[in-house]
N, C-alpha and C positions, 0 to 999 in steps of 0.2 A: 526227557532224561533217559528214556529207555531205548534200546536198539529197536528200530522199526524197519524191517526189510523193505517195506513199501516206499520208504523215504530215506533210505540209507545213503549217506554221502559224507564220509568223514573228511571234512574240508581241511583239517589240520595235517593231512597226509598228502604225499605227492601223487601225481596223476596216475602213474603206473601201479602204485600200491592200491589206489582207489579202484582201478580197473580190475585188479586181481581179486580184491575183496568183493566187488560187485559180481564178478564172474562166479565166485564161490557161492554167494547167496543165490544167484540165478540157477546154479546147478542143483542145489538142494530144493529150491522151489519147483523147478521143472520135474524133479523126481517125485515130489509130492508127499504129503503126509501119510497117506495109506501105505505107500511103498516103503517109506522109511520105517514105519511101525512094523510092517510085516517082516522086513529084513531083520529087525531087532528081535522080534518074537521067534523067528525061525533060525536065529543065530547065523545068518548068512555072512560069510567073510566078505568084507567091503572091497572087493576087487575093482568094482566100477568106480568107486571113489578114488582109489589109488591110481586108476587109469587117468582120471581127471587131473589128479595131482601131477602125474607124469606129463600129460598133455600141456598143462599150463606152467610146468616147472615150478610149482608152488613151493614145495619144500626146498628146492634148490635156491630159489630166489630169496626166501625168507631166512634160510638157515646157513648161508655161506658167507663167511666174513670177507671183507674187502682184502685182507692180507693174503687170502688164498686165491680169490678171483676178484680182480679190480672192477668187474662189471656188476658185482653184487655187494650186499652189505648185511650185517646182522644189526637190526634196528629194533630195539625193545618196544618202541612206541607202536610201530606197525605190527610187531609180533603180538602185542597185547590185544590189538584190534582183531587180528586173525584168530587168536585163541578164543575170544569172546564169540565170534561168529560160529566157530566150530562147536563150542559148547551150546550155543543157542539151538543147534539142530540135532545134537546127539553126542553124548560123552564118548562113544566109541570112535567117532571120527576125530575128536579132539585127542583121544588117547594115542592114536597112530602118530599124530604130530608130536605129542608130548614126549613119548619115549624115543622118538627120533632126535628131539632136542637133547635129551639126556645122553643118548648114545654118542652124539657128536661132541659133547663137552670135553671128554678126555682126549679126543683126537685134536680138536682145535687148540687145546691147552698144551699139546705136546710139541716137542722140538723135532718130531719125526716128520720131515717134509714129504717123504714118500707116502706115508699114510694119509697125510692131508690131501695130497693130489688124488690119491685113490678115492678118498671119501667124496671129494668134490665131483669127480667123474661119475661116481655112483649116484650121487644126488641128481646130477644132470640127466641121468638115465632113468630117473623115477624111483630109485631105491629108497627104502626106509631103513632106520637104524635101531639098535637096541642097546640097553645099558645093563650089563651083567654084574650087578652089585649084590643084590639080596640072595640069601641062601635059606633053605628050608629050616635049618636048625638055628640060624643066627639072625634071621630077618635082615635088616639093613645096618646091622652092627658093624661098622667099618673097622673095629678093632679085632674082629674075629673073622677068619675066612679059612675054609677047608679046600679052596681051589689051589692046587700045588703045581708049581713050575719046577721041572727037573732039568738041570743043565747037563749036556753031554758035549765032549770035544773029540774030534777025530785026530788022527796023528798029525794032520797038517795045520792044526791050530784053529780050524773052523768050529764055531760054537753053534749049537742048536738046542732046542728045548722040547720037552713034552709036557703038555698040560693035562692034568687029571683032576676031576672034581665036578660038582653039580651046582647049578644055580636055579633059583625059584622066584616066581613073580616077575618074569622078564617079558615085558610087552614086545610085540613084533618078533619074538624069538623064532617064529615059524618061517619068516621070509627075509629077515634083516640082511642087507648086503654086508654090513660090518656090525659086529657085536663088540663093544668095549667091555672087557672082562677084568674084574678086580680079583687079584689073588696074591700069593706070596711065593717068593723063591728063598728058601731058608727062613731067615728072620726078617727079610726085607719085603715090604709090600711091592706090588707090581701091577701095572695096567697093561693089557695087551689086546690086540684085535684079532677076532676070528670071523670066519664065514659060516653062516647058519646052514649053508648047503654042503659043507664039507662032509665027507664020509665019516670022519671021526667026531663030528658034532651030532650027538644023539638027542633028537627031539622026543621027549618022553610023553608030554601031554599038555593040554590046556587046563590050567588049574582052576579056572572059573567057568561058570555056566553062562556064557555070554557071547555076543557077536565078536567082541575083541578077543585076541589071542594072547593070553598071559601065560607064558610058557614055563615049564620045567624042562631044563636040558642038562645034558651031561657031556663033558669032554673026556674021551677015552684015548689017551696017548695022542692028543691032538698035536701035530708037528708045528713048531714055530721057529722062526729065525729072529735075528736082531731087528730085521725090517718090520716085524710085527709088534715090537715092544714100544709102548707109548710113554710110560713113566716107571721110575724105580724109587724105592725108599720113601722118604717123607714127601717127595713130589707126588707120588702115587696117592698117598693118603690125602694130601691137600686137593688133588684133582678130583677125588671122590666128593669131598665136601663142597668144593667150589662149583662143581657141576650141578650139584643140588641147589646151590645158591642161585644159579641161573634158571634151572628148570622149575623150581618150586613156585616161582612167580606165576607161571601159567595156570596154576590151580585156581587162583582167585578169579581170573577172568573167565575160566570155564564155569565156575559157580555163578558168576554174574549172568552169563549167557543163559544157563539153565533156568535161573530165577526169573529172568525177563520173559522168556517164552511162556513159562508157567503162569506168570502174572497176567499176561494177555488172556490165556485160556480161562483163568479163574474169574477175573472181573467180568468178562463177556458172559460167562455162564451165569454167575450170581446176579448180575444186574438185569438179566432177562428172564429170571425165574420167579414165579409167584408162589408163595407159601402162606397158608392161612389168610389168603386174601390180600397179601401185601408183597411188593417186590422184596426179595431177600435183602437187598442193600438198604432197605428202610430200617432194618433192625440196628439199634445202636452198637451192639457187640460186633456185628458184621462190619460196620464202618470202622470201628476201632481196629479190628484185625487188618483190614485193608490199609488203613492209614499207617499203622505200625509196620506192616510189611513193606509199604512203599518207602517209608522213612529209612528203614534198614537197608533196602536195596539201593536207594540213592546214596546213602553213606558208604556202602560197599564200593560203589563206582567212584565216588570222590576220593576215598582213601587209596584205592588201587591206581587211579590216574595220577595222583600226586606222588605215589611211591615210584612210579616209572621215572619221574624227573630225577629223583635222588639216585636211582639205579644208573641212569644214563650219564649223570654228571659225576659219578664216583671216580676216585683215583686213589693212589696209595696214601694220600694225606686226608682223604675224605671217604670213610667207610661207613657212613651212617646207614647205608642200605642194608648192612648186616643186622640191624634191628628191624627196619621196616619190612624187609623181605619175609622173615618168619611170621610177622604179623599179617601180611597179606595172605600167607599160606594158611595159618591156623585161625585167625580171627575172621577174615572175609569169608572163608569157606564155611566156618561155623555159623556165621550170619546167614549164609545161603540156606542152611538147614532150618534156621529160625523162620526165614521167609516162607519156605515151602510148608512148614508146619502151620503157620498162621493162615495161609491160603487153604490148606487142606482141611483145617477146622471149619472153614466156611463151606467149601464145595462138597465135603464129606464123601458120600458114596461115588460121586462123579470122579473122584481121584483114583478109583480102582478100575474104571472102565478101560477096556483093552484098546479102544480106538482113540485114546487121548495121548497127547504128548506128556501130560501130567503124570500118568501112571509110570512112565519111564523115569521121569524126573525124581519121583519119590525114592526110587532106588539109587539113581545115579548121584544125587546130591549128597548121599551119605558117604560116598567113597572119598570125596575130595579132602575132608579134614583128616583122613586116615592114610593118605599117600604122602610120599616124600617126608616121612617122619610124622608121627601122630601129633595131635594137639599138645599132648603132655610133653613130648620131646621138644617141640618148638617153644612152649611156655618156659621150660627149663632154660632154653637158650636165651630167651628174652630177659630173664632175670639177671643174666650176667651184665646187662647194660644199665640196669636200674640206678645204681649209685651215681654214676657219672651223668646220666640223663637228668636226674632230679636235682643234683647238688653241685655239679661241676660243669656248667655250660662253657662253650667256646665260641668265639666269634668266627663266622664263616661269611664269605660273599653270598649274597642271596641267590638262591636257585630258582630260576623261572621255569616256565613250561618248556620242556625240551622235546620239540616236535620235529626239528629239522632232520632231513634225511641223511644222517651221518652214521658211520659205522661205530658200533660200541665195542671197540677193541679191548678195553680194560677187562671185559668179562673173561678174557683168556689169559690175563696176567694179574690175577687177584693176589697172588703171593701166598705165603704160608697161612694156613687156617688156624691162626692163634692170635693172642693179644686182644681178644674181644673186650675184656674188662677195661682196657685202656682207651677205647674209642670214646670220643667226646661228641656232644651234640649242641646245636644252637639252642638258645634259651626258649623253652616251650611256652612260657607264660605270656609274652606280649601278644600273641595271636588270640589268646583267650580274652585278654584285657581289651583288645581292639573290638571284640564282639560282645562286650559286656552289656550293650543295649538290648540284647536278646535275653529275656529273663532266664531261660533254661540253660543258656551258655554260662551265665553268671552263677547259677546254682551249681552246675557241674564243675566250674572252676573252683568253687569252694570245696567241693568233695575232693577234687584232684590235689589241691594244695594240702589237704588233710593227710595225704599219704606221707608227705614230708614230716608232718607232726608225728605220725605213727612211728616212722623210722628213727626219729630223734628222741622220742619219749617212751616208746614201748616197743622197741625193735625186737625181732625174733631172737630168743636166747640161743645158747649153744645147742640145746636139744632140739628146739624148733627148726634150727638151720639144717638139721638132719632129717626133719619130718617133711618129706616131699609133698604130702597131701596138704599141709599147711602152706608151704611155699608156693605151690601151684595156684592156690586161691589168691595169694598175694600177687602172683603173676597176672591173674585175670584183672585185678584192680589196676595194676600198673599199665597193662595193655590198653585199657580204656582211655587212659590219659594220652598215650601216644596216638591212639586211633582218633580221638577228638581233635588233637592238634593238626593232623594232616587233613582231616575232613574240613576244618576251618580254613587251612591254607588254600586248599583247592576251591572251596566255596568262594573265597575272596577272588581268586583268579577268574573263575567262571561266572561270578556275580549270581550265585545261586539265590533263589528266592528266599527272603528272610523267613517266611512262614514255614517253608520246608525245612530250613536249617534249624529253626527253633523247635520244630517237631522232632527232628533227629535227636536233639539234645534232651527233649522230653523222654525219649527212649533211653538215652544214655544215663540220665539221672536215675531212672528206675533200675537199670542194669547195675549201676554202681551200688545202689542200695541193696540189691539182691546179693551181690558178692560180699558186701559188708556183713549182711545177715548170715551168710554161709560161714564167714570167718568167725563170727561170734559163736557159732555152734561147733566149731572145731574142738575136738577133745583136748587139744593142748593149749587153746587160747587162754591167756592170762586175764585177770580181772581188768587190768588197764587196757588190754586189747579189746576186751568185750565192751567196755565203756566207749572206747573210740568207735567201735563198729556201730553201736547204737546211735552215736552222734551223726553218722553218715546216712541214716535213713531219712530221706527227704521226699516230699511230694513234689512232683514237677509243677511248674506254673501252669494253671489251667486258663485257656483262652479259646472260647468256643468259636470266635471269628477266625482265629488262626487254623483251628482244626477243620472248619468248614471250607476254608480256602484250599487246604491240602486235599480234602475230600473231592473237591471239584476237579483237581488235577487227576486224581485217581479215577473217578467215574468217567472222565473224558477218554480213558483208555479202552472202555468197553466198545468192542467192535472195531477198534482201530487196526488190529492185525489179526488175521487168521491164516494159518499156513494153507497153501493151495492143496486141494485134495489129491 
């Protein structure tokens, strides 16, 4: 189930993609663990990695839509695999890719053909890109921006602009061939493209203490023409949100890659260490941590893989991805933190040693739930879909695995970023019913159905609907239902082992009970809501044979992979 560089061959992808992914793994393995760790510790700019990207045309191949260059395509299935590989070796390498994806979004969504041709040529030459949205005083609040465009006209009717303002938290801002910048002209939003090497582009600093360059920059009377304008008005606002819809997906696969590499280190260390005369992995609490971590990691992969199918099959009449994407972003990445914490509790001091991958992972895994909108921002977004998801299903054609090497052109034509509350979903209950033979799936299904009871008999009142703390906890409960649904759908497709699947739902039953307990304790919860919450505290079905079967899968990973020195 886990990415293993020694035996990596994603057969669901085409030959050229597999070659490029294999070449990427081989580049990192040839560089070796000691060098990667030393570069990270010394905060060395990853010029050699970008040289490799240029040599293999990696970003150009993976990031250019067919509509711009018919020899290439934007394919979310292979992009997810690439993102996982980069995360496996280091968040900094993934980050250079991630902010390039974001920087390209407003360009590929634009009607500015000149800008598209320029971007494609820069990608072919090995350039990276940047996404100039966030500001120091406003964060990623797309409603507020202090980047101002001022229009001037000469006597001949020629129009030009000057841009003034600053941006903050902008990855690749030190070297980006093009930076897509969000601002406003008067009361209208606008997206425009600038060059990070222009004399009026003032690079102020790297705002993080890291190998990656997360820049603060300022534009001082930066000159622009119509050829540099990408979007205006509502289109600019939608381009900002729709770009994040595309880019935020990569965070889950980065978290998966980090967790996988960490898992190998942790189980190999623990299983070969003797404490108090016993192997560490003989202790019951250690096995429980590893089995829980493995179940959470497998669930992360199942949910993310299934989400790709809905993203790739999306169209103007099927926008279910707008629920699944924020869950990949906030839930899968949060689960990555849980995996690292469970492993760290076992390996303890080893997790601080400077020559381990794990010590980098403990810091890097924390970043992902906090990028492209915090967990709270994405939970608030998820809540918009809850009524239709639970109570108003719609019939859709079944979506299978979408692995074919096709161009995902809809990403650049998502349309206005509104109407989320009107989106409908296929009935979520049949897949649970289909797996009712697994005791913990049946238990979790009972908990999931109880949310409908809560909302029909003890729904949040007017005051609670203004209480974001209360609503976010409800959002966590709802998210678990969607999470479990897609986990089951992908498990059915991949014929995931029943023992692993039931162990996943052992975890989810406990998680649901935990969020129900938290809801019970909220200051504003009513008596009826408290009684409902108490009714959701369930003990998972205990099956020692099932647990032991999953443990055997876990312990088999000891020594299976260790990065080359």
